[in-house]
C-alpha positions in Angstrom: -21.2 -3.5 -6.8 -19.5 -5.4 -3.8 -18.1 -1.9 -2.6 -21.6 -0.5 -2.7 -23.1 -3.6 -0.9 -20.5 -3.5 1.8 -21.0 0.5 2.3 -24.9 -0.1 2.4 -24.7 -2.9 5.2 -22.4 -0.6 7.2 -25.4 2.1 7.6 -28.4 -0.3 7.9 -30.0 -1.5 11.1 -29.0 -4.8 12.5 -32.3 -6.6 12.1 -32.1 -6.0 8.2 -28.7 -7.1 7.8 -29.4 -10.2 9.9 -32.5 -11.0 7.8 -30.1 -10.8 4.7 -32.4 -8.6 3.3 -30.1 -5.5 2.1 -28.4 -5.5 -1.0 -27.8 -2.2 -2.5 -29.9 0.2 -0.6 -29.9 0.8 3.1 -32.7 0.0 5.4 -33.5 2.0 8.6 -30.1 3.9 8.3 -28.2 4.3 11.3 -24.5 5.0 12.2 -24.1 3.1 15.3 -21.5 0.9 13.7 -19.2 3.8 12.8 -19.8 5.4 16.3 -18.4 2.2 17.6 -15.6 2.0 15.6 -14.4 5.8 16.2 -14.7 5.2 20.0 -12.5 2.5 19.5 -9.0 4.2 20.6 -6.9 1.4 19.1 -8.6 1.6 15.5 -8.0 5.3 15.7 -4.6 5.0 16.7 -3.7 2.3 14.3 -5.2 4.4 11.5 -2.7 7.2 12.2 0.2 4.8 12.7 -0.8 3.2 9.4 -0.7 6.5 7.6 2.2 7.5 8.8 4.1 4.1 7.8 2.5 4.1 4.6 3.9 7.8 3.8 7.6 6.8 5.0 7.4 3.5 3.2 6.2 5.0 -0.1 8.7 7.8 0.2 11.6 5.4 0.5 10.4 3.1 -1.7 10.4 5.3 -4.4 13.8 6.8 -3.7 15.4 3.3 -3.7 13.3 2.3 -6.8 14.5 5.5 -8.8 18.3 5.0 -7.8 18.1 1.6 -9.0 16.0 2.0 -12.2 17.7 5.1 -13.7 21.4 3.6 -13.7 20.1 0.4 -15.1 18.4 2.0 -18.0 21.6 3.7 -19.2 23.7 1.9 -21.9 27.0 3.6 -20.4 26.6 1.6 -17.1 29.3 -0.9 -16.8 28.1 -4.2 -15.7 24.7 -3.5 -16.5 23.4 -7.0 -17.3 25.0 -8.4 -14.4 23.5 -6.0 -11.8 20.1 -6.1 -13.5 20.4 -9.7 -12.9 21.2 -9.5 -9.1 18.8 -7.1 -8.7 16.0 -9.1 -10.3 16.6 -12.2 -8.2 14.4 -11.2 -5.3 11.5 -11.3 -7.6 11.6 -15.1 -8.2 13.3 -16.4 -5.0 12.7 -15.8 -1.6 14.2 -17.1 1.8 11.0 -17.7 3.5 9.5 -16.5 6.8 11.6 -18.3 9.4 15.2 -17.1 7.7 13.5 -13.6 7.4 12.6 -13.8 11.1 16.4 -14.5 12.0 17.8 -12.1 9.7 15.7 -9.4 11.3 16.4 -10.4 14.8 20.1 -10.2 14.0 19.4 -6.6 12.6 17.7 -5.7 15.8 14.6 -4.4 14.0 12.4 -7.2 15.4 9.2 -5.2 17.0 10.3 -1.6 15.8 8.4 0.3 13.2 11.5 -0.3 10.9 10.8 -3.8 10.5 7.4 -2.9 8.6 9.3 -0.6 6.4 12.6 -1.5 5.4 12.7 -5.0 4.3 10.0 -4.2 1.5 11.0 -0.8 0.1 12.9 -2.6 -2.8 10.5 -4.1 -5.2 12.0 -5.6 -8.5 8.9 -5.5 -10.4 8.5 -1.8 -9.6 12.1 -1.2 -10.4 11.4 -2.8 -14.0 8.6 -0.7 -14.8 10.4 2.2 -14.0 13.6 0.9 -15.8 11.5 0.4 -18.9 9.8 3.7 -18.8 12.9 5.6 -18.4 14.5 3.6 -21.7 11.1 4.0 -23.8 10.2 7.6 -22.7 13.1 9.6 -22.0 15.2 10.6 -25.2 18.9 10.0 -25.2 19.5 13.4 -26.7 18.0 15.6 -23.7 20.5 13.9 -21.5 23.3 14.5 -24.1 22.6 18.1 -24.7 22.7 18.3 -20.6 26.0 16.6 -20.4 27.2 19.2 -22.9 26.2 22.0 -20.8 27.9 20.6 -17.8 25.1 18.7 -15.9 25.8 15.9 -13.3 24.0 12.5 -13.3 22.1 13.7 -10.2 21.1 17.0 -11.8 19.9 15.4 -15.1 17.7 13.1 -13.0 16.3 15.8 -10.7 15.8 18.0 -13.2 15.0 16.6 -16.5 14.2 12.7 -15.9 11.8 13.2 -12.9 9.8 16.1 -14.1 9.1 14.1 -17.3 8.1 10.9 -15.5 5.2 12.1 -13.4 2.8 9.1 -14.7 5.1 6.3 -13.6 6.1 8.1 -10.3 2.4 8.4 -9.4 1.5 4.7 -10.7 4.3 3.2 -8.6 3.7 5.4 -5.6 0.0 4.2 -5.6 1.4 0.8 -5.9 3.6 1.0 -2.9 1.2 2.9 -0.8 -1.7 0.3 -1.7 0.6 -2.6 -1.2 1.8 -1.3 2.5 -1.8 -0.3 3.2 -3.2 -3.7 2.7 -0.5 -5.7 4.2 -0.7 -7.2 7.5 1.2 -10.6 7.6 4.6 -8.9 8.3 2.8 -7.0 11.1 1.4 -10.2 12.7 4.7 -12.2 12.2 7.4 -9.4 13.4 5.9 -7.1 15.7 4.2 -8.0 19.5 3.9 -4.4 20.7 0.0 -2.9 20.6 1.3 0.2 19.7 2.9 -1.1 16.4 -0.1 -2.9 15.0 -1.4 -1.6 11.7 -4.9 -0.7 10.7 -5.2 -3.9 8.5 -4.3 -6.1 11.6 -6.6 -4.3 13.8 -9.4 -5.0 11.3 -9.2 -8.7 11.3 -8.6 -8.7 15.3 -11.8 -6.6 15.7 -13.8 -8.6 13.3 -12.8 -12.0 15.1 -13.5 -10.2 18.6 -16.8 -9.3 17.3 -17.9 -12.8 16.2 -16.8 -14.3 19.4 -18.3 -11.6 21.9 -21.6 -11.8 20.0 -22.2 -15.7 20.9 -22.6 -14.5 24.5 -25.2 -11.6 23.5 -28.8 -11.9 23.6 -30.7 -10.8 20.3 -31.9 -7.5 22.1 -28.4 -6.8 24.0 -26.9 -6.8 20.6 -25.8 -2.9 19.6 -24.0 -3.9 16.1 -24.0 -7.4 14.7 -20.2 -8.9 13.6 -21.5 -8.2 10.1 -22.4 -4.6 10.3 -19.2 -4.0 12.4 -17.0 -5.6 9.7 -18.8 -3.6 6.9 -18.2 -0.2 8.9 -14.6 -1.3 9.7 -13.7 -1.9 6.3 -15.2 1.4 5.1 -13.1 3.2 7.7 -10.2 1.6 6.5 -10.7 2.3 3.1 -11.3 6.0 3.5 -7.5 7.1 2.8 -7.3 5.2 -0.3 -10.6 6.7 -1.7 -9.1 10.0 -0.6 -5.8 9.6 -2.4 -7.0 7.9 -5.6 -8.8 10.7 -7.6 -5.9 12.7 -7.5 -3.6 10.3 -8.8 -6.1 8.8 -11.2 -5.0 10.7 -14.2 -1.4 9.7 -14.0 -2.3 6.2 -13.0 -4.0 5.5 -16.2 -1.1 6.9 -18.3 1.3 4.7 -16.2 -0.5 1.7 -16.6 -0.5 2.1 -20.6 3.2 2.3 -20.5 3.9 -0.6 -23.1 0.4 -1.5 -24.1 0.9 0.4 -27.5 4.1 -0.1 -29.9 4.6 3.1 -31.9 
């Protein structure tokens, strides 16, 4: 219902929205707010840049997560408990913004695309979920038979484990993608260049700008009220997730049921 309310406001007339008479059905349908959003080059550029960053971030995140979870799911790994403990520490403790900023400065990644990708590609929570999935779902007998046939660890992972793990791969990919898509704090703290601003940051900035500029406009001069512009911008930003989710929904439901029922 909240999503429907925002969608309806984005295509309703300014006077109807300002009078608080729009709820779940549009009044005096108009697409002026969307025209203004699409006419803003910074918004369209940020949308494309955000898609690129999200795709790279999700791919690298899943690679790192898989490479950490698969060895830790095996009893034959020496020092398994110590490695698991060390890899789970970041889940409970964080250095904070200032030490992170100084570290990124030393690594020369500030104000680059990589400061939005590399620091967050490892997620202890996602790694733990994948590790538990491998342990509870992939039978040891499959790997043992593959070892007898001369398969290596990488061959077992790529040809046996991953093809049988589509639900958890789709679920965690969605977690990674949505997490990166919705985040803007690091974009605000660690980047200054206009060409490195993500769509979520632009959404906040444009909403604030619309709110400020509307104070100087008369009622007849306002083309789109800040509330209508915000609603249209939110819909614009939500489009990629709406497009992606239906294709992953089947696997997502299976993945979220992991561990819910014990047989």
